[in-house]
N, C-alpha and C positions, 0 to 999 in steps of 0.2 A: 740612276740608284733610286733616285726619289721615287720615282714611278713603281720599280718594282716593289719596294718597300708599302709601298700604298694601296698596290694590289695584292700585297701578301695580308696587308691587315685587312683589306675588304675581304680576303678568303676565309680568315679566321673567325670575321664578325657573323659569315654564313653560316659558317660549322656549327658555332655557338650557338646561334637560332635554330639552325634545324635540331640541335638537341635538346633544347628547350621547349621546342615543340611537342617532339618525341618524349619529353621528360614527362608527360601526363596523358599517357598511352595505358590504361588499365584492362584488367583481366579478369574472366570470371574467378569467383575462389572457388579451391580445391572441396572445402566443406562449407559449403554457404550457411548462415545464418539463418534461424528460422524462432517466429515469436508466435507462439499457439496461448489465445484465450480460451477460456469456456466458463461459464455459469453453470455451477452442480446447485440446484436449489437456491440459498443466497449467498452462496459464497462463490465468488471470483478467485479460479485458478487460471496460474498465467506458467507458462514454461518459455524458456529463453536457452535456447542450443543449437549448436551447429552439426550440420547433416554429410559425414561422410558417405562415400560409395565403394562398394564391395571392389569394384574394377577389374574381377575375375580372381581375386585374391583368397585365402581361405580366412574367415573371421576368427570364430571363437573356437578355441582349443589351446593344447599347452604348446602349438606350433602356427597358432593363428594368432591374425593381426591384435585379438583382444587375447591374452592369453589366460587362460583359468588360474584362478588363487590370488592375483593381482588386482591391486586398485586400478580402476577403469574411468575417464572422466563422465564415462557417459554420453560419449559424443564426439566431438574435436576441438579443436582450437582452447576457447576458455572451458572454465567448470562450467557446468550447466546448471541453472538459476531456476528454482520453483518457487512461487511465489502463492499464499493463501491469504485471503483478505478475512478470512475468521477462523478459528479454531477446527480441526479437523481432528480424523483419525485415518492413522496409514497402517494398514494391515491390522486394526483395531488398537493403535498404541495412539494414546493423546499426542498431538501436535499442535503447538500455540502457533496462530497465525502471526504472518512475518514471511521473511523472505531468506530461502536455503539453498547453500550448495549440497548437488546432491552427487555423488560416487557410487560406484557400484562394485562389486566382484564377485565378478558373475564365476559358476562352475557348471560341470556338467548335469548334477542336480537339483544344484537350488544356487540360486543369487542373495548376497547380502547386499542390501539396499539401505544405505545412509544418509542421513540428511543432518546437515551441519549449520548453525546460524551463519549466514551469509557475510563473508568478510572478505570480499575483493575477487577478481575473475581469475585468479591462478590456482588452477588447480590442484597442483603439489602440495599447497600451504597447506591443504586440506589432510593430507594422508596421516600426518602424525598426530592430528588433534581427535579427542574424545568425540565421537558425532551424539548429536542433541536425541538423536532418534536412529536405532538401528534394527532392520526387520528383514526377516529371509522369507525368498521367495521361490516357489517351482516353477522352473521356466517349462515351455511348452514348445512343439516343434510342430514349425506353420506347413501348410499343402503347397503353402505358393513361396517362391523366391524373391526377398524383398532385397532387393541392389543398395536401397539409399537408405539410412539410418534414418527409424523415425519413432518419434513418440507424441502420442494420441492422448486424449482423455475418453474412451468408449465406455458404451452400454450408460448413457448420462440418465439415473433417475432422479427421484426428488430429494433423494436423502444419500444417494451413494453415484460410483461413478468407479470407471476403471483405468489407472493409468498405465497405458499398452505401451512398452520398451520394446522395439521390434527391428529386428538385421537378420540378413541372410534367411535363416529359415527357424530361427528362434524366437519366440514372443515370450516375455518376462510380463503375467498381468501382477497389476499391485492395486490390492482396493483400497478407494480413498472413500471413507464416509463424512457425510457435513452435517451440523444441527441444523434442524427445521423447525420444527416442533418446539422445544422450548423459545427460539427466538421468536416464531409467528403468537405464541401465547404471551408472552411476557409483551409484544406490541398490543393486543388485542388487549389485555388488563390495562397498558396506557391509557389504551385512545377510550376505555369504555369508564375508567377512573376521572375522564375528563381533564381539561386544561390543567396544568403545573403552574407553581406559584409564579416561575418564568414564563412562562406563555400569559399570563396576566400582566405580568408587568412590560413584555413586548407590546402588547398589546395596547395598554395604556401609553405609553414611551411613543408608539406611533399616533396614537390620535393626539395628544397633548401636542408634539412636535408639527406635528403638520396641520395644526388649526381646527381640527375638529370637535365634536361632540365633546368638551371639558366632563359634563357630569357623566358621561360613560366614563371616560378614561378615569374620571376618578372612582366609580365606582369597581373598575378592574383592578386598579393598580392597590386600593383596599383588602382586594382578594388576596394580594401577595404581600401585605404588611401586616393584615389580623392575623397574624401566626405567633407561635411562640419566641420565634427568633428571629424576628425579620432581619432583613439586607438594609446595611443603612443607605445604599444608593438606590433601592427601592422606598427607603422612607423619603429621602432626598425628592425624588418625582414626587411623591405625593404633596410634600410641602409645597411644591413651586405650583402644583394644578392647583392645589386649596388658595394659593395665592394669587393665580388668573383669575379664578370664579370671584375673587373679593374676600373671600374668608380669613383674614389675615391673621387672627388670634387662633383660628387652626392648623393655620399655616405654621406659625411660631412654635406651635407645640409640635409639631410634627418637625419640625427643623431640629428644635432643640434633642429629640428623639434621635433623629439622625446623625447631629454630632456626636452624643453622647456613646451610639453605636459604632461609629469612626473612629472615635479617639481610644476604644477599645480594640478596635482593629488595627490601630496603630496608623491609620489614614490622615495624614496632616492635610492634605488638600482638602477634604471634605469636611474636614473641622474648619478650616478658614472658610470654606464657600459657606455654610450653614451659620456661622458668624457674621459674614457682612450681608447675609439674607435677613436675618432677626434684627439687626439694627436698622434695616432699610424700613422691613413690615412696620418695626415698632412706632414708625412717624407717621403710619399711615392713619 
C-alpha cells in the first residue's frame, strides 16, 4: 500500500514537471510588432505598430476586416504610436514634437487620420477623445497586392517625406513636413556669434577644477560675469579663481557680489559659502 502511494506520488510529480517544462512554449505572434525609425532632415520619426496579414480575407470595405466609416487602430493589438523629435507638419497642419497615438477612419474616397497625445496603449480609449490633429487624405490603389499591413517613411527629402500606410491594394500617403532652414540658420547664428556666457563659465570651471592655467580661467569666467545680470554661481567661481591666484582683495569683492546675488535669488547655501570664504580671505 505504501509502495503504491509512493509510485502515485512519483507519477504525479513527473506530470507536474512535464507541464512545467512545456509551459515555456512560445509561438509566433499573429500580428508581429514592428519599430520603424527614420530621420527626415534634422527630425527623428519613430513608428511603433503591429502588422496583421490578410490571410485570404477581404480587408477594406463595409464587409471587410477594416470597415469603412469606423475608427481603426491602424494595425493590430495596441494603438499605433508615432513620435516626432521636433515640430513637424502633417498634411500642412502643425504638429508639436512628442508622442502620439494614431487612429484612422478609412473610407472608399478618403481617410481621416487622427493624432492624439499618447496616453497609453489601449487604442479604444482614444475614440471618444478630441484629436490634437485631424487631416483627411485621399487613398490610392496599388498595382501590387500587399499581404502584410505596412507603414513606411517613403520619398525622404531634406524637408519632407511621406508616411505611407499600405495593405491589400490600398495605399494612403500622408505628407510629413519638417523644419530644416530655421533650425540650421539658428545654429549658424549661434556659432558665428561666438561662445555664450555659459560656455565661458564651463571652460573656466574646467580649467580651475583641473588645476590648469588660472589666468586663462579668470579671463574666461570674467567674460561670463562682466554682464548686466551676472549669475551668483558664476561670480562665486570668479572669486575662487581670484583667491587661488592670491588676489584676495579682488576675491572678497567678487564673493560679496556673489553673496548679494545669491540672497536676491533666495539661495542661502551660496550666501553661507561666500560668508565663510570672505572670513577666511580677510585673514590673508
